[in-house]
C-alpha positions as CSV (number, residue, x, y, z in Angstrom):
1,M,28.8,39.6,12.8
2,G,27.6,38.2,16.7
3,G,24.6,37.0,17.6
4,V,22.5,37.4,14.7
5,T,20.7,34.2,13.9
6,A,18.3,34.0,10.3
7,A,15.1,32.7,11.3
8,R,14.0,29.1,9.7
9,P,11.8,29.6,6.2
10,A,8.7,27.4,6.9
11,R,8.2,24.4,5.1
12,D,6.4,24.4,1.8
13,P,5.9,20.7,0.8
14,G,4.3,21.8,-2.4
15,L,2.4,19.1,-3.9
16,Q,4.6,16.2,-3.3
17,P,2.2,15.0,0.0
18,E,-0.7,15.1,-2.7
19,R,1.1,13.3,-5.2
20,T,2.4,10.4,-2.8
21,R,-0.9,9.6,-1.5
22,L,-2.6,9.7,-4.7
23,A,0.3,7.0,-5.5
24,W,-1.0,4.9,-2.7
25,R,-4.3,5.6,-3.2
26,R,-3.7,3.7,-6.7
27,T,-1.9,1.3,-5.6
28,T,-4.0,0.5,-3.0
29,L,-6.9,-0.1,-5.7
30,S,-4.3,-1.8,-8.1
31,C,-4.6,-4.4,-4.9
32,T,-8.3,-4.1,-4.4
33,V,-8.6,-5.3,-8.0
34,A,-6.1,-7.8,-7.8
35,A,-8.1,-9.2,-4.5
36,V,-11.6,-9.2,-5.8
37,L,-10.2,-11.3,-9.3
38,A,-8.9,-13.4,-7.0
39,A,-11.8,-14.2,-5.0
40,R,-14.0,-14.3,-8.3
41,A,-11.3,-16.6,-9.8
42,V,-12.4,-18.9,-6.9
43,L,-16.2,-18.6,-7.2
44,N,-16.2,-19.2,-10.7
45,Q,-14.4,-22.0,-10.9
46,G,-15.9,-23.9,-7.9
47,P,-14.5,-23.7,-3.8
48,S,-11.8,-26.1,-3.6
49,T,-9.2,-26.4,-1.4
50,T,-6.5,-24.8,-3.1
51,G,-8.1,-22.1,-4.7
52,V,-9.8,-21.3,-1.3
53,L,-6.5,-20.9,1.2
54,A,-5.3,-18.7,-1.8
55,C,-8.3,-16.2,-1.7
56,A,-7.6,-16.2,1.8
57,L,-3.9,-15.7,1.3
58,C,-4.7,-12.8,-1.4
59,L,-7.8,-11.4,1.3
60,L,-5.3,-11.6,3.5
61,L,-2.0,-9.6,2.0
62,W,-4.4,-6.9,0.5
63,L,-5.1,-6.7,4.4
64,G,-1.8,-6.1,5.2
65,F,-1.0,-4.0,2.3
66,L,-4.2,-1.6,3.5
67,A,-2.7,-1.2,6.9
68,V,0.8,-0.2,5.2
69,A,-0.8,2.1,3.0
70,H,-3.7,3.9,5.4
71,R,-0.5,4.1,8.4
72,R,1.5,6.3,5.5
73,M,-1.0,7.9,3.9
74,T,-2.0,9.4,7.2
75,A,1.2,10.4,8.7
76,L,1.5,12.4,5.0
77,T,-1.2,14.6,6.1
78,A,1.0,16.0,9.6
79,A,3.2,19.2,8.7
80,R,6.4,17.3,9.1
81,P,5.3,14.2,8.0
82,R,7.9,11.3,9.4
83,R,9.7,9.0,6.6
84,L,8.8,6.1,5.3
85,T,10.5,3.0,7.5
86,A,12.9,0.7,6.1
87,G,10.1,-2.4,7.3
88,G,7.1,-0.6,6.0
89,A,8.5,-0.5,2.3
90,W,9.5,-4.0,3.0
91,A,6.0,-5.2,4.2
92,A,4.5,-2.6,1.2
93,A,6.5,-4.3,-1.5
94,L,6.5,-7.7,-0.6
95,C,2.0,-7.8,0.5
96,T,2.3,-6.1,-3.6
97,L,4.1,-8.8,-4.9
98,A,3.1,-11.9,-3.1
99,L,-0.5,-10.2,-3.9
100,A,0.4,-10.2,-7.7
101,L,1.6,-13.7,-7.8
102,C,-1.3,-15.2,-5.7
103,A,-3.5,-13.7,-8.3
104,A,-2.0,-14.6,-11.4
105,A,-1.4,-18.2,-10.3
106,L,-5.5,-18.0,-9.5
107,V,-5.8,-16.5,-13.2
108,I,-3.9,-18.9,-15.1
């Protein structure tokens, strides 16, 4: 009883970080497809001011999501990854939603 302290076992994350990285990659791929389809729709319909602005917005949102996803996937390589911040989660969610809306508007 006294001064004996139990050693903390090493953290075994299992495959959770790998599954999370794969989820980020799948979402990044989906956003990339939406941005490419938006650019393709603008090119097929002829460059109008509205189409070019919507396409530029899609590409900007795609780049924003790509930055958040890259930062998160890089953080997951650490032995003890940091939690995703609320700001990062909101940025990823808003970029994904806005990109989906822009892509849908260009297709319709």
